[in-house]
Each structure stands twice: as structure tokens, then as C-alpha cells.
N, C-alpha and C positions, 0 to 999 in steps of 0.2 A: 493847464499848466500843473503839475503835483505841489499840492499844499506840505510844506515841510515845516513840520509841527515844532522841531524840536533847533529847526536853525532860524525862524523869523525876526529874530532881533540882530541878524547878519546881513552885512551887504548886501543887494541882490544879485549883482557880481558874483558872489562866494556861492549864494543859494543856485545860481544857473549853471557852476560848474557840476555842483552836485545833481541835481536835474537831468544835465547833459548824461553825467557817468549813470545815471537809472537809465535812461532812455536806451542807453551801448549795454545796458547789461553788464557792466564792468566794477559796479559800487563796490562789490565783495572781494572783487578781485587787486580794486586799489587799495582796499582797507588790509587785506591780505600782505601784500607788498609793503607797508609800511609798518603792519603791529602783524607781522609771521608767528609770531610765538604766545604761549598762552602759560598764564602762573598756576604755579602748582601749591599757592594758599587754599587749601579746598576744605577745611574743617573751621569752627569758629574758634579752637583754640589757638590753632594757624594764624587766624586772622587779627586775633588778640597780640599774640605775639608780633606778628608784624606790623601792627600800627603801634604798639606800645616802643619797636626798636627805632620807628620814625619821629615818635614821640619823643622819644631819649637824646633824638641826635638834632633835632630843631627845637621844640618846646619844654624843656625840662623841667622849668619853672611852672609850667601851666597846672591846670586843676589835675586831679588825679583822675582816671579813666578807671569806673569798675566793670566794665561787660562794654564787648565789642562781639557780635556777630552777625551771619551773615542771616538775612530775613527774606523768606521767601513771599510776604504778602506786602513789601514796602514798594516796590513800583506802583501795584495795584490801587493801595489804599492811599497813599499819601502824595502820588504821582510825583513822587523822590527817587534819587541813586542810593541816596544816602540820609542818613538821619542822627543830631545828635540830642538827645536828651538829657536833661536833668531833673530826676524824680527826688521829690523833697519828701521827706517823712518823720513823724514826729516820733524819737525815741528816749522814753523818757522825759525830760524836761527840754532835750533839745532837738533841735530842728537838722536832721540829717539829708543831703542832697547827694543823691549817686548818678555819677554822668554814666551815658551809656552811648556807642557809637553803633548804629544798624547799616550795615550794607545790603545793597538790592543782591539779592542771590543769583542775580541773572549775571551779575561779572564772576563767579566763579569760573566761568568759561571764557572771560577775555582777556584780553593783552595784559600783560603785567603793568604797563603803562597807564592802562584805564583803572585799575585797581588802586594802584598808588595815588593818580589823580583826585578818585572819590574818596581815599582815606585822608589825604592832604586837603581838599577841602574841609570833612569834618572836623579834623584836627584843629585847622586854623578856626572853626565854631568856637574853640575851648578860650580865645583868646578875643574873638570879636563874633559878637550874635550877627551883626546885619551884614548884608553885602554891600559892603562899603566900600572905599578907598582903600582905606587900611586894612581889611580882610583879603583881597586881591594883591595888595602888597605882601602881604604875609604869606600867602599860596606862592607868588612868584619867589620869594624868599625858599619857601621848604622846596620847588620845584620851578625851578625857572622858566620851562617852557609849558606853565601850567594852561596859559590863554589857546596856546594850539593842543596840547591835549583836550582842553573842553570842546574846542570845534571839533577836533576828530572823534570824539567820545559822540557828540550830538549826530555825527553823521554815521558813525557805529548805530546808534539806538533808531537813526531813519532806515539804514539798512536792517537793520533785524524784523522792521514791520513792512517791509516790501513782502507781497503776496509769496512772490517766488523764493524768499527766504525761508520761509515756515518750513520749507519742505526739505531745504537743505542747511540748517541751522547746525547741526553736526557738525559740519565739514568745516565749516568758518568761524565757530564761536559761539 
């Protein structure tokens, strides 16, 4: 039985469906059918603008964001897809906090829905630090199909790690 590290928290029936697609060699085809496009947010500047537009639309009163960027080391170092940080520095007699959002570089080649899901997730942390009920309600407020996209993103990550996928990555994302 194939271990699905990104899908361990999901019901066995869903995991079995993914295993079946893997066994049939159709997981990439399944993903391409549901998420055929690739976004055009390729630079840190474009990612910042994209993130700020989502923030303006859904979280106008949330804390300001000082920096948004793609991070090539993020998924390896932090075992994370996105990261929000508040860096505190003393400037004169005051404590200043700078908020940053980092998105794993692997999402430069992903479907636009996956990038949106990651950015929404990180924006939700501006209001809710913990992954609790309020956090996921906020994610669903910004992106009603958040939970489906999170599951599908985990399927995408599973597909990316398949041995046969590494050879064909540039054709599917």
C-alpha cells in the first residue's frame, strides 16, 4: 500500500481513490483535467501585488504586510508550503514588527487555484494565528471551496513526488 504523507489526515476511502489513480498512472491526468491552467504570477513583485489585492478584497483591516516573496528553500527547510512571519526589531525606543509572507517556489508552476489557496491560508494568519475553527472559517470566507482546494493541493504534492513524475514535471506543472 502506498503511503500518502500529504493525505494521512483524510478518510481511507479518499486515500484509496488516490492510490487507485496512482496505480493506473492517471493521477497527473486527473489533476490536469481539474486544474488545466497555470498562473502568471512569476515574480516577487507580482506575488506581492496579487496578495495585496486579495488582502484588500477580504481583509482590509488586517495588519499591513511588508514583504511577500517566493522562497526556494521553504518547502525543504520548513516542510511548509507558505509561511507568515512577524519579525520584531527595535528601532530607536520602539519595537517594530514587519509582517512577511513567503510562498514555496514550487507554486510558480502551479494552477492558479493552488496559488490562491496558499495565499488565502497565509492571509488568514494575519487574523488567526492558530489552525483553529475561526481560522478555517476565515479561509472559507475568502475562498468558499478552500477545503476542496487544500485536498487537491495535497493530491498535487503527492503526484509531484511520484518517481515517474520527476521526469515529466515540466509538462504537468
